[in-house]
DSSP file (Angstrom, degrees, kcal/mol; ACC not computed):
  #  RESIDUE AA STRUCTURE BP1 BP2  ACC     N-H-->O    O-->H-N    N-H-->O    O-->H-N    TCO  KAPPA ALPHA  PHI   PSI    X-CA   Y-CA   Z-CA
    1    1 A X              0   0    0      0, 0.0     2,-0.5     0, 0.0    71,-0.2   0.000 360.0 360.0 360.0 143.3   90.3   91.1  101.5
    2    2 A X  E     -a   72   0A   0     69,-2.2    71,-1.7    17,-0.0     2,-0.4  -0.911 360.0-140.3-106.1 128.7   91.0   94.0  103.8
    3    3 A X  E     -a   73   0A   0     -2,-0.5    16,-2.4    69,-0.2     2,-0.5  -0.776   8.5-154.4 -93.3 129.9   88.5   96.8  104.2
    4    4 A X  E     -aB  74  18A   0     69,-2.9    71,-2.9    -2,-0.4     2,-0.7  -0.922  11.0-145.5 -99.5 122.6   89.7  100.5  104.4
    5    5 A X  E     -aB  75  17A   0     12,-3.2    12,-1.0    -2,-0.5     2,-0.4  -0.836  22.5-175.5 -98.8 122.3   87.4  102.8  106.3
    6    6 A X  E     -a   76   0A   0     69,-2.7    71,-2.2    -2,-0.7     2,-0.8  -0.927  27.2-130.8-120.9 134.4   87.4  106.2  104.8
    7    7 A X    >   -     0   0    0     -2,-0.4     3,-1.9    69,-0.2    71,-0.1  -0.749  16.8-154.3 -79.2 108.5   85.7  109.4  105.9
    8    8 A X  T 3  S+     0   0    0     -2,-0.8    -1,-0.1    69,-0.4    70,-0.1   0.643  89.0  60.0 -66.9 -12.8   84.0  110.7  102.8
    9    9 A X  T 3  S+     0   0    0      1,-0.1     2,-0.8     2,-0.0    -1,-0.3   0.596  88.2  77.0 -89.1 -10.4   84.0  114.3  104.1
   10   10 A X    <   +     0   0    0     -3,-1.9    -1,-0.1     1,-0.2    -3,-0.1  -0.883  55.2 167.3-100.9 105.2   87.9  114.5  104.4
   11   11 A X        +     0   0    0     -2,-0.8    -1,-0.2     2,-0.1     3,-0.1   0.752  65.9  39.9 -90.7 -27.4   89.0  115.0  100.9
   12   12 A X  S    S-     0   0    0      1,-0.3    16,-3.6    15,-0.1     2,-0.3   0.942 121.5  -9.9 -93.4 -52.6   92.7  116.0  101.3
   13   13 A X  E     + C   0  27A   0     14,-0.2    -1,-0.3     2,-0.0     2,-0.3  -0.997  63.2 155.4-151.0 141.6   94.3  113.9  104.1
   14   14 A X  E     - C   0  26A   0     12,-2.0    12,-2.7    -2,-0.3     2,-0.5  -0.980  41.7-110.5-163.0 152.6   93.1  111.6  106.7
   15   15 A X  E     - C   0  25A   0     -2,-0.3     2,-0.3    10,-0.2    10,-0.3  -0.766  40.2-156.5 -83.8 130.3   94.1  108.6  109.0
   16   16 A X  E     - C   0  24A   0      8,-2.5     8,-2.7    -2,-0.5     2,-0.3  -0.837   6.8-140.5-111.2 147.6   92.3  105.5  107.8
   17   17 A X  E     -BC   5  23A   0    -12,-1.0   -12,-3.2    -2,-0.3     2,-0.3  -0.837  15.0-145.9-100.6 141.4   91.4  102.4  109.8
   18   18 A X  E >   -B    4   0A   0      4,-2.9     3,-2.5    -2,-0.3   -14,-0.2  -0.798  25.8-113.0-111.8 156.1   91.7   98.9  108.3
   19   19 A X  T 3  S+     0   0    0    -16,-2.4   -15,-0.1    -2,-0.3    -1,-0.1   0.695 115.2  58.8 -59.9 -23.2   89.5   96.0  109.1
   20   20 A X  T 3  S-     0   0    0    -17,-0.2    -1,-0.3     2,-0.1     3,-0.1   0.273 122.4-100.8 -91.3  13.7   92.4   94.1  110.7
   21   21 A X  S <  S+     0   0    0     -3,-2.5    -2,-0.1     1,-0.3     2,-0.1   0.295  84.6 119.3  93.6 -16.7   92.9   96.9  113.3
   22   22 A X        -     0   0    0     -5,-0.1    -4,-2.9     1,-0.1    -1,-0.3  -0.363  51.0-136.5 -86.1 170.8   95.9   98.6  111.7
   23   23 A X  E     +C   17   0A   0     -6,-0.2    19,-2.6    -3,-0.1    20,-0.4  -0.792  22.5 165.9-122.1 162.7   96.0  102.2  110.5
   24   24 A X  E     -CD  16  41A   0     -8,-2.7    -8,-2.5    -2,-0.3     2,-0.4  -0.915  30.0-104.9-155.0-173.1   97.3  104.2  107.5
   25   25 A X  E     -CD  15  40A   0     15,-3.1    15,-2.1    -2,-0.3     2,-0.5  -0.987  14.6-157.2-129.3 137.0   97.0  107.6  105.8
   26   26 A X  E     -CD  14  39A   0    -12,-2.7   -12,-2.0    -2,-0.4     2,-0.4  -0.953  17.3-176.3-108.6 122.9   95.2  108.7  102.7
   27   27 A X  E     -CD  13  38A   0     11,-2.2    11,-2.8    -2,-0.5   -14,-0.2  -0.964  23.7-130.1-124.9 133.8   96.6  111.8  101.0
   28   28 A X  E     - D   0  37A   0    -16,-3.6     2,-0.4    -2,-0.4     9,-0.2  -0.577  25.0-163.5 -74.2 144.2   95.2  113.6   98.0
   29   29 A X  E     - D   0  36A   0      7,-2.6     7,-2.9    -2,-0.2     2,-0.3  -0.984  18.3-124.1-139.7 119.3   97.9  114.2   95.4
   30   30 A X  E     + D   0  35A   0     -2,-0.4     2,-0.2     5,-0.2     5,-0.2  -0.496  36.7 174.3 -66.9 123.6   97.5  116.9   92.5
   31   31 A X  E >   - D   0  34A   0      3,-3.9     3,-1.1    -2,-0.3    -1,-0.0  -0.729  46.4-100.0-124.1 173.2   98.0  115.3   89.1
   32   32 A X  T 3  S+     0   0    0      1,-0.3     3,-0.1    -2,-0.2    -1,-0.0   0.869 123.0  42.6 -66.0 -34.6   97.6  116.7   85.6
   33   33 A X  T 3  S-     0   0    0      1,-0.1     2,-0.4    19,-0.0    -1,-0.3   0.199 130.4 -78.7 -95.1  15.2   94.2  115.1   85.2
   34   34 A X  E <  S-D   31   0A   0     -3,-1.1    -3,-3.9    19,-0.0     2,-0.4  -0.972  80.6 -16.1 130.0-138.7   92.9  115.9   88.7
   35   35 A X  E     -D   30   0A   0     -2,-0.4     2,-0.3    -5,-0.2    -5,-0.2  -0.837  46.5-167.2-110.2 143.3   93.6  114.3   92.0
   36   36 A X  E     -D   29   0A   0     -7,-2.9    -7,-2.6    -2,-0.4     2,-0.5  -0.822  18.0-132.6-115.1 166.6   95.0  111.0   92.8
   37   37 A X  E     -DE  28  51A   0     14,-2.9    14,-2.3    -2,-0.3     2,-0.5  -0.960  11.7-157.7-129.5 117.2   94.9  109.3   96.2
   38   38 A X  E     -DE  27  50A   0    -11,-2.8   -11,-2.2    -2,-0.5     2,-0.5  -0.798   4.4-161.8 -94.0 130.0   97.9  107.7   97.9
   39   39 A X  E     +DE  26  49A   0     10,-3.1    10,-2.2    -2,-0.5     2,-0.3  -0.965  12.6 173.6-106.7 123.1   97.4  105.1  100.7
   40   40 A X  E     -D   25   0A   0    -15,-2.1   -15,-3.1    -2,-0.5     2,-0.4  -0.969  16.1-148.9-127.7 148.1  100.2  104.2  103.0
   41   41 A X  E     -D   24   0A   0     -2,-0.3   -17,-0.3     5,-0.3     7,-0.1  -0.897  16.7-128.6-127.1 147.5  100.0  102.0  105.9
   42   42 A X  S    S+     0   0    0    -19,-2.6     2,-0.3    -2,-0.4   -18,-0.1   0.635  89.6  44.5 -72.5 -11.9  101.8  102.0  109.3
   43   43 A X  S >  S-     0   0    0    -20,-0.4     3,-0.6     3,-0.1    -2,-0.2  -0.752  86.5-113.4-119.4 177.0  102.9   98.4  109.3
   44   44 A X  T 3  S+     0   0    0     -2,-0.3    -2,-0.1     1,-0.2     3,-0.1   0.253  93.4  92.3 -93.3  15.5  104.5   96.2  106.7
   45   45 A X  T 3  S+     0   0    0      1,-0.1     2,-0.4     2,-0.0    -1,-0.2   0.813  89.4  42.1 -73.6 -30.4  101.5   93.9  106.4
   46   46 A X  S <  S-     0   0    0     -3,-0.6    -5,-0.3    -5,-0.0     2,-0.2  -0.945  80.8-125.6-123.3 137.4  100.0   96.0  103.6
   47   47 A X        -     0   0    0     -2,-0.4     2,-0.2    -7,-0.1    18,-0.0  -0.496  27.9-118.6 -73.7 147.2  101.6   97.7  100.5
   48   48 A X        +     0   0    0     -2,-0.2     2,-0.3    -7,-0.1    -8,-0.2  -0.490  40.4 179.3 -75.7 153.7  101.1  101.2   99.9
   49   49 A X  E     -E   39   0A   0    -10,-2.2   -10,-3.1    -2,-0.2     2,-0.4  -0.993  24.3-132.2-155.7 165.1   99.2  102.2   96.6
   50   50 A X  E     -E   38   0A   0     -2,-0.3     2,-0.4   -12,-0.2   -12,-0.2  -0.954  12.0-165.2-119.1 136.7   97.9  105.0   94.4
   51   51 A X  E     -E   37   0A   0    -14,-2.3   -14,-2.9    -2,-0.4     4,-0.1  -0.947  17.9-143.4-120.6 148.0   94.5  105.3   92.7
   52   52 A X  S    S+     0   0    0     -2,-0.4     2,-0.3   -16,-0.2   -17,-0.1   0.150  79.0  51.6 -98.7  22.5   93.9  107.8   90.1
   53   53 A X  S    S-     0   0    0    -16,-0.1   -16,-0.2   -19,-0.1    -2,-0.1  -0.949  97.3 -78.2-145.7 164.6   90.3  108.6   91.1
   54   54 A X        -     0   0    0     -2,-0.3    -2,-0.1     1,-0.1   -43,-0.0  -0.433  60.7 -93.6 -61.5 139.1   88.4  109.6   94.2
   55   55 A X        -     0   0    0     -2,-0.1     2,-0.4    -4,-0.1    -1,-0.1  -0.317  43.2-155.0 -51.8 132.8   87.7  106.7   96.6
   56   56 A X    >   -     0   0    0     -3,-0.1     3,-2.2    20,-0.0    18,-0.3  -0.953  23.0-106.5-121.1 131.3   84.2  105.3   95.9
   57   57 A X  T 3  S+     0   0    0     -2,-0.4    18,-0.2     1,-0.3    16,-0.0  -0.329 106.0  15.3 -55.3 124.3   82.2  103.4   98.6
   58   58 A X  T 3  S+     0   0    0     16,-3.5    -1,-0.3     1,-0.3    17,-0.1   0.191  91.6 138.2 101.6 -18.3   82.2   99.7   97.8
   59   59 A X    <   -     0   0    0     -3,-2.2    15,-2.7    14,-0.1     2,-0.5  -0.289  42.7-146.3 -62.3 144.2   85.1   99.8   95.3
   60   60 A X  E     -F   73   0A   0     13,-0.2     2,-0.5   -57,-0.0    13,-0.2  -0.965   8.8-161.5-114.4 127.9   87.8   97.0   95.4
   61   61 A X  E     -F   72   0A   0     11,-3.5    11,-2.3    -2,-0.5     2,-0.5  -0.927   7.1-150.7-106.9 126.9   91.3   98.0   94.5
   62   62 A X  E     -F   71   0A   0     -2,-0.5     2,-0.4     9,-0.2     9,-0.2  -0.870  15.7-171.3-102.4 131.8   93.6   95.2   93.6
   63   63 A X  E     -F   70   0A   0      7,-3.0     7,-3.3    -2,-0.5     2,-0.4  -0.976  15.3-144.1-131.3 127.1   97.3   95.8   94.4
   64   64 A X  E     +F   69   0A   0     -2,-0.4     2,-0.3     5,-0.2     5,-0.2  -0.775  30.4 171.5 -86.1 134.3  100.3   93.7   93.4
   65   65 A X  E >   -F   68   0A   0      3,-0.5     3,-2.4    -2,-0.4   -19,-0.0  -0.905  52.2 -96.7-139.9 171.6  103.0   93.4   96.0
   66   66 A X  T 3  S+     0   0    0     -2,-0.3     3,-0.1     1,-0.3    -1,-0.1   0.815 126.4  51.8 -50.0 -35.0  106.2   91.7   96.8
   67   67 A X  T 3  S-     0   0    0      1,-0.3    -1,-0.3    -3,-0.0     2,-0.2   0.372 125.8 -93.6 -85.3   0.1  104.0   89.3   99.0
   68   68 A X  E <   - F   0  65A   0     -3,-2.4    -3,-0.5     2,-0.0    -1,-0.3  -0.507  67.7 -27.0 108.0 179.8  101.6   88.6   96.2
   69   69 A X  E     - F   0  64A   0     -5,-0.2     2,-0.3    -2,-0.2    -5,-0.2  -0.326  57.1-172.3 -73.8 146.7   98.3   90.2   95.1
   70   70 A X  E     - F   0  63A   0     -7,-3.3    -7,-3.0     2,-0.0     2,-0.4  -0.974  10.7-148.3-131.9 151.7   96.1   92.0   97.8
   71   71 A X  E     - F   0  62A   0     -2,-0.3   -69,-2.2    -9,-0.2     2,-0.4  -0.960   9.9-166.7-124.9 142.4   92.6   93.4   97.5
   72   72 A X  E     -aF   2  61A   0    -11,-2.3   -11,-3.5    -2,-0.4     2,-0.5  -0.997   7.6-151.6-130.3 127.8   91.3   96.3   99.4
   73   73 A X  E     -aF   3  60A   0    -71,-1.7   -69,-2.9    -2,-0.4     2,-0.5  -0.868  12.7-139.2-100.8 130.8   87.7   97.4   99.8
   74   74 A X  E     +a    4   0A   0    -15,-2.7   -16,-3.5    -2,-0.5     2,-0.4  -0.745  27.2 175.4 -88.4 124.1   86.8  101.1  100.3
   75   75 A X  E     -a    5   0A   0    -71,-2.9   -69,-2.7    -2,-0.5     2,-0.2  -0.997  30.6-118.1-130.2 134.7   84.0  101.6  102.8
   76   76 A X  E     -a    6   0A   0     -2,-0.4     2,-0.4   -71,-0.2   -69,-0.2  -0.495  24.0-137.4 -72.2 139.6   82.7  104.8  104.1
   77   77 A X              0   0    0    -71,-2.2   -69,-0.4    -2,-0.2    -1,-0.0  -0.784 360.0 360.0 -93.6 137.3   83.1  105.4  107.8
   78   78 A X              0   0    0     -2,-0.4    -1,-0.1   -71,-0.1   -71,-0.0   0.434 360.0 360.0-107.4 360.0   80.1  106.9  109.5
């Protein structure tokens, strides 16, 4: 499982760091039912994904990709 370190004070867009040392971007996206959050990563080791709720500390997001299933844990960065 890969951990994504998220700054809980940055709600719209931020650079995120992963536990394997790589980086990505989290962007808030306006949807009909509120905000969704898109995660994209700088290398091809991890698939990008969208969640339909605000990131929650400790949540695990399971993502199916061409390379098989991956799990990402959201953790607040202090």
